[in-house]
LUMTORLUM-212065 format. One record per residue (C-alpha): residue in three letters; x, y, z. Coordinates in steps of 0.05 Angstrom, whole numbers, plus 5000, padded with zeros to 4 digits. Layout:
ALA_X_Y_Z
...
! end
This chain:
MET_6249_1130_1346
SER_6285_1138_1412
ALA_6360_1132_1408
VAL_6389_1066_1430
GLN_6442_1102_1471
GLU_6388_1128_1518
GLN_6369_1056_1539
GLU_6398_1017_1597
PRO_6471_1003_1578
GLN_6473_0934_1612
LEU_6421_0906_1564
PRO_6444_0870_1500
LEU_6442_0914_1438
TYR_6382_0878_1407
ARG_6343_0885_1472
ARG_6357_0959_1475
ILE_6333_0966_1403
ALA_6271_0925_1420
GLN_6258_0970_1480
SER_6266_1032_1436
ILE_6217_1004_1384
HIS_6166_0987_1439
GLN_6174_1056_1471
ASP_6161_1088_1404
ILE_6097_1048_1395
VAL_6073_1070_1464
GLN_6092_1143_1456
ARG_6059_1149_1388
SER_5998_1109_1410
LEU_6002_1066_1347
VAL_5938_1026_1339
ALA_5937_0951_1330
HIS_5953_0926_1260
THR_5995_0987_1244
LYS_6054_0968_1200
ILE_6121_0989_1228
SER_6183_1006_1187
SER_6217_0951_1147
GLU_6277_0915_1174
VAL_6321_0949_1122
ASP_6297_1018_1144
LEU_6305_1001_1218
ALA_6375_0975_1208
ARG_6394_1039_1172
GLN_6360_1082_1226
PHE_6395_1047_1285
GLY_6460_1038_1248
VAL_6463_0963_1262
SER_6463_0899_1221
HIS_6401_0868_1191
GLY_6410_0808_1237
THR_6408_0851_1300
ILE_6343_0883_1277
THR_6313_0814_1261
LYS_6332_0790_1331
ALA_6300_0852_1363
LEU_6235_0844_1324
GLU_6232_0770_1339
SER_6237_0784_1413
LEU_6178_0832_1408
VAL_6139_0781_1369
ARG_6150_0729_1424
GLU_6126_0780_1475
GLY_6063_0795_1436
VAL_6081_0867_1421
LEU_6086_0855_1347
TYR_6065_0802_1297
ARG_6092_0784_1228
GLN_6051_0774_1166
ARG_6094_0752_1108
PRO_6108_0779_1058
GLN_6074_0844_1080
GLY_6117_0860_1141
THR_6113_0870_1216
PHE_6053_0899_1252
VAL_6032_0923_1321
ALA_5994_0869_1359
GLU_5930_0877_1398
VAL_5946_0907_1466
ALA_5905_0853_1502
ASP_5952_0800_1473
ALA_6016_0837_1490
PRO_6048_0822_1557
VAL_6095_0875_1583
SER_6166_0858_1564
ALA_6223_0854_1614
SER_6259_0911_1579
VAL_6199_0957_1585
GLU_6189_0940_1659
SER_6261_0962_1672
SER_6248_1031_1643
PRO_6216_1081_1693
ALA_6202_1130_1637
ILE_6158_1081_1600
GLU_6127_1056_1665
ASP_6107_1127_1682
LYS_6079_1136_1613
ARG_6034_1075_1622
VAL_6008_1100_1689
ARG_5994_1170_1662
GLU_5962_1148_1597
THR_5946_1078_1576
PRO_5951_1075_1500
SER_5888_1051_1465
PHE_5897_1000_1410
ALA_5822_0991_1402
PHE_5788_1017_1339
HIS_5744_1078_1347
GLY_5694_1084_1290
HIS_5729_1077_1223
THR_5801_1055_1232
ALA_5862_1070_1191
PHE_5862_0998_1164
VAL_5829_0966_1105
GLY_5829_0892_1087
ILE_5840_0858_1021
VAL_5821_0785_1006
ILE_5855_0754_0946
PRO_5867_0682_0925
HIS_5943_0685_0932
LEU_6005_0724_0910
GLY_6060_0702_0863
THR_6032_0718_0795
ASP_6041_0787_0764
PHE_5966_0789_0750
LEU_5947_0788_0824
ASP_6011_0822_0846
GLY_5997_0881_0800
MET_5928_0890_0829
VAL_5954_0887_0901
LEU_6009_0937_0886
GLY_5957_0984_0857
VAL_5914_0976_0920
GLU_5974_0986_0965
SER_5999_1049_0931
MET_5930_1082_0934
THR_5913_1062_1005
ARG_5982_1087_1028
SER_5970_1154_0994
PHE_5905_1160_1034
GLY_5940_1142_1099
TYR_5910_1073_1109
GLY_5946_1011_1130
LEU_5931_0948_1090
SER_5916_0879_1118
PHE_5923_0820_1070
ALA_5886_0754_1072
TYR_5892_0696_1023
SER_5832_0653_1005
GLU_5873_0602_0966
ASP_5813_0597_0918
ASP_5771_0568_0975
GLU_5704_0600_0989
GLY_5703_0576_1061
LEU_5771_0608_1074
GLU_5748_0672_1039
ARG_5688_0675_1087
TYR_5734_0663_1147
HIS_5779_0721_1128
ILE_5721_0768_1115
GLU_5692_0750_1184
GLN_5760_0761_1215
PHE_5765_0830_1183
LEU_5696_0846_1212
ARG_5719_0826_1282
GLN_5781_0869_1274
GLY_5738_0928_1255
VAL_5771_0946_1189
ALA_5745_1009_1156
GLY_5728_0972_1092
MET_5747_0914_1047
ILE_5769_0899_0976
ILE_5748_0828_0956
TYR_5770_0787_0897
PRO_5716_0734_0896
CYS_5747_0666_0884
ASP_5713_0630_0827
HIS_5641_0654_0834
ARG_5605_0614_0781
VAL_5552_0644_0737
VAL_5508_0623_0679
GLU_5475_0664_0625
CYS_5400_0673_0630
ASP_5359_0719_0585
ASP_5419_0760_0564
HIS_5446_0770_0634
TYR_5484_0729_0685
ILE_5459_0696_0748
SER_5498_0659_0801
THR_5496_0584_0806
ALA_5473_0548_0869
GLU_5544_0542_0894
GLY_5548_0618_0902
GLN_5489_0627_0948
GLU_5531_0628_1012
ARG_5575_0683_0984
ILE_5514_0723_0963
ALA_5487_0717_1034
LEU_5554_0739_1064
LEU_5559_0800_1018
GLN_5487_0818_1035
THR_5506_0816_1108
LEU_5562_0865_1095
GLN_5513_0911_1060
ALA_5463_0905_1117
ARG_5518_0924_1167
GLN_5538_0982_1121
VAL_5609_0957_1115
PRO_5642_0991_1055
PHE_5670_0941_1006
VAL_5690_0937_0933
LEU_5693_0875_0888
MET_5755_0870_0844
ASP_5765_0838_0775
ARG_5697_0801_0776
TYR_5629_0813_0807
VAL_5569_0777_0836
PRO_5508_0792_0793
GLU_5457_0792_0850
ILE_5497_0841_0892
ASP_5489_0914_0871
VAL_5555_0940_0897
SER_5616_0979_0873
HIS_5664_0938_0831
VAL_5723_0949_0784
VAL_5734_0901_0726
SER_5768_0897_0658
ASP_5727_0904_0595
ASP_5724_0829_0585
PHE_5674_0832_0528
THR_5722_0875_0487
ALA_5779_0828_0506
GLY_5743_0768_0475
TYR_5717_0808_0416
ALA_5784_0841_0398
SER_5823_0776_0405
THR_5777_0743_0355
GLN_5775_0803_0309
HIS_5850_0805_0306
LEU_5853_0733_0282
ILE_5798_0747_0230
LYS_5839_0804_0202
LEU_5897_0755_0194
GLY_5853_0712_0149
HIS_5827_0659_0198
GLN_5756_0634_0193
ARG_5756_0572_0237
ILE_5771_0605_0303
GLY_5764_0566_0368
PHE_5756_0585_0441
VAL_5786_0547_0499
SER_5758_0555_0569
VAL_5739_0515_0631
SER_5675_0479_0645
TYR_5647_0536_0688
GLN_5644_0611_0680
VAL_5656_0671_0724
THR_5636_0741_0701
SER_5704_0755_0671
SER_5709_0691_0630
ALA_5636_0695_0610
GLY_5647_0765_0583
ARG_5706_0742_0541
TYR_5667_0684_0512
ALA_5608_0729_0496
GLY_5655_0776_0460
TYR_5684_0718_0419
LEU_5614_0694_0399
GLN_5591_0764_0381
CYS_5652_0777_0337
LEU_5639_0712_0298
ARG_5567_0733_0288
ASP_5586_0803_0266
HIS_5633_0774_0213
HIS_5583_0720_0191
LEU_5630_0663_0212
PRO_5603_0595_0234
LEU_5591_0580_0307
GLU_5606_0507_0300
PRO_5604_0468_0366
HIS_5670_0432_0354
LEU_5707_0499_0351
SER_5696_0513_0425
LEU_5726_0472_0481
ASN_5692_0492_0546
ALA_5707_0429_0585
LEU_5774_0440_0619
GLN_5776_0432_0694
HIS_5831_0478_0716
ALA_5832_0553_0700
TYR_5895_0563_0742
PRO_5949_0521_0773
SER_5949_0505_0846
ALA_5957_0565_0891
HIS_6018_0530_0921
ASP_6051_0511_0854
HIS_6064_0572_0812
TYR_6118_0536_0773
SER_6062_0500_0737
LEU_6042_0566_0705
VAL_6092_0548_0651
GLU_6085_0473_0654
PRO_6028_0423_0640
CYS_5999_0401_0707
CYS_5934_0365_0690
PRO_5938_0302_0647
GLU_5863_0300_0638
ASP_5860_0371_0611
THR_5919_0356_0565
GLN_5882_0296_0537
ARG_5820_0338_0525
LEU_5861_0389_0487
ILE_5895_0335_0445
THR_5827_0306_0426
TYR_5802_0375_0409
LEU_5862_0390_0364
ARG_5856_0323_0329
HIS_5787_0340_0301
PRO_5790_0337_0225
GLN_5760_0407_0221
ARG_5801_0434_0280
PRO_5809_0509_0286
THR_5866_0544_0252
ALA_5868_0595_0307
ILE_5848_0595_0381
VAL_5829_0647_0432
THR_5842_0624_0503
MET_5806_0648_0565
ASN_5871_0664_0601
ASP_5946_0657_0599
TYR_5949_0591_0637
LEU_5904_0557_0586
SER_5948_0585_0531
VAL_6007_0547_0562
GLN_5965_0483_0562
VAL_5947_0494_0488
PHE_6021_0504_0472
TYR_6038_0438_0506
ALA_5981_0398_0472
ALA_6000_0426_0404
GLU_6071_0406_0415
GLN_6049_0334_0430
LEU_6015_0334_0361
SER_6075_0366_0326
LEU_6033_0428_0311
SER_6076_0491_0305
ILE_6053_0558_0332
PRO_6037_0601_0294
GLU_6049_0563_0229
ASP_5998_0508_0242
LEU_5958_0541_0298
ALA_5953_0615_0314
LEU_5941_0633_0386
VAL_5915_0694_0424
CYS_5904_0700_0499
SER_5843_0741_0519
GLY_5867_0759_0588
GLY_5922_0747_0639
SER_5995_0760_0650
SER_6037_0798_0600
ARG_6100_0775_0636
LEU_6083_0702_0633
THR_6063_0704_0560
SER_6130_0736_0542
MET_6167_0676_0574
LEU_6140_0624_0526
ARG_6183_0597_0469
VAL_6138_0634_0421
PRO_6117_0699_0456
LEU_6042_0702_0461
THR_5996_0754_0431
THR_5953_0775_0490
ILE_5902_0823_0517
VAL_5935_0868_0568
GLN_5891_0881_0628
PRO_5903_0944_0669
VAL_5916_0905_0733
GLY_5950_0962_0770
GLU_5894_1010_0753
ILE_5842_0959_0775
GLY_5876_0959_0843
ARG_5883_1034_0847
GLN_5811_1048_0826
SER_5785_0996_0875
ALA_5823_1029_0932
TYR_5801_1099_0909
ILE_5728_1079_0909
LEU_5734_1045_0976
HIS_5766_1107_1006
ASN_5709_1150_0981
LEU_5658_1101_1008
ILE_5692_1102_1076
SER_5695_1178_1077
GLN_5624_1180_1051
ARG_5644_1222_0991
PHE_5606_1174_0947
SER_5533_1164_0958
THR_5522_1121_0897
ILE_5550_1054_0874
ARG_5609_1059_0826
GLN_5618_1003_0776
LEU_5679_1013_0731
LYS_5697_0975_0668
LEU_5768_0993_0650
PRO_5793_0990_0577
VAL_5842_0936_0554
SER_5894_0935_0499
LEU_5922_0883_0452
LEU_5996_0866_0453
VAL_6014_0834_0386
ARG_6070_0782_0389
LYS_6091_0722_0347
SER_6040_0670_0368
CYS_5985_0700_0323
GLY_6027_0698_0260
SER_6026_0773_0250
ALA_6087_0806_0218
ALA_6083_0860_0271
ASN_6114_0844_0338
SER_6109_0876_0407
ILE_6058_0926_0382
VAL_6006_0950_0432
GLN_5939_0969_0404
THR_5888_1009_0444
LEU_5820_0977_0436
PRO_5754_1015_0428
ALA_5696_0980_0461
PRO_5648_0946_0411
THR_5574_0949_0424
GLU_5549_0890_0466
ARG_5487_0857_0438
! end
């Protein structure tokens, strides 16, 4: 960037820095939504305090030159929304530059930006995927725009439409709970998902490159990257069988998405393969909350739904209750822990527990560390971004649908003598 010393000396230091940043944007013709250097890097570059840089950036935000999007950083604003700042007007060099060559912040064809729509940040499951996406898009030279659906389909649609208006080169979409049911050995979407299907079909009709991440929409034949959820459910159950359990339960919510449906299918197939009973009372598929509120991540490790707690207590009071449980995800494992505690059931002595998907960090924080399936969240993000890049650059002419392998992290909750042992899992045959 231009040296601060070259700016008008009568201006306050933060204004001279703001002028220098703005001049750099103009001279380099940075397009709208380009991320600029972090405040830490800028403070180091200009040799000033963090507070001075913050003040300089805030002045440019007020003038419409920049905008902030936390926690991602600070970005170049649309030129149409950016009035000329007083500090720039006072600089003939910049004024001449504007007369000779008006910088274009409009997008021409494919831009250097891609968009990602996710429910929220704040869990290492989603954070890991986003970090994977960011590292790969950065390596390809793209900027990355974030949008949060907060598990709301209407908000997800809004962000996708906003990305279309901004002219992003492509999108990575984590569909918030897109519900499916099994029909003739395959999944179909429920009626609630028809609007999302129509929206994704619109993206396809407009030939907008996009990739679905972690789960997919059965009616949309599009590139996606998911975990091997069938193996997750199968291996979780098989591990408990090897430890001697025969009454093995499964705890899930009252609806299914493709990821949870795959885990439940793996659980059922494993019981069939080992000639164990599929008794109705062993499965609890009636909970209402698969995750805590998007605004209350503390409840990841606390009970937050009295109704679900009561359902679990009733389930565990059954005279032929399971001796071991596979949960759909880590959050439900926390709820099982709490319900078992209310009934004075010890884990793993009275009830063994395995989580078939979720957060390895969260499950290590519990009083009894949880045996869990480890999903390759970073790799899901990287592969999603890799596929999107190749769709944008038209290196791929076919749809890519990846199912990434999972592993089993053995900890104390299952009752195994082994602890903190990671087992790579071969994929069983789906039937």
